N, C-alpha and C positions, 0 to 999 in steps of 0.2 A: 683251805683249799680244797679242791674242790673233791675228789678222792677220800681225803680225813671229815667227810659229811657226810657225804655216802656208807662210811662203812661206819660208822657214827648209828645212820637212818638202819643199818642195815642190824646193826646191836638190835636195835634198841624192837626192831619185830620179831629180831627169835626174842627176846624176853619175853616179848606182849605172848608171841604163842606159846612161848611153857607155859603159859602161868594158866593154859588153857578154860579161863572166863569171856575169849568170845564168842560169837557165833558161829553156826558155819559160813558167813555170808558174810565178815569183820574180817576170819582165818585164808578166806580165799583170797579174798581185795588187798589186807593183808606177804599175802605169796605172793602173786600177783605184783607187791611194788616192789617183795623182792628179789625176785625174777628181772625186774628192771631195774633195779641199781649192781644188783648182776654180773650181768650184757654190763653194762656200765661202766663197773670198776675193773669188769678186764678188757674193755677197750679203750682203757685210758693206759691199764701195763703194758696190753700192746704197743699205745700209741710208743708212749718212752723206751721202752725197750730198740725200737726202731729208731728210733730217736736214739739212745744208749751205742749202739752199734754201728750209727754212722760216725758219730761223737772217736769213735770206738777206734776204726775207721784213717780217722784222720791223725790222731793218738801218733798212732804208725805209721806211717807218713813221717808224720814229724822225724818222727823219732830216726826211718832210716835215712830222710837229706840230715839229719843231725852229725849220723854214722857218719857220710859219705866227706865231710868237710871235713 
């Protein structure tokens, strides 16, 4: 799944940057990639939260219908 792969890549970036064996340019490139991945993860999570909210509202409507019957 997309989110899991992006999180794995973020973990690898952090691991590589913590080694402190990178050049400044390489560190900057990894940092930029990490920011891009983090934004993508947040966007994905927010999208899924919206979907869950819609599903929750649909479930509540269904529960009301069942109680009325």
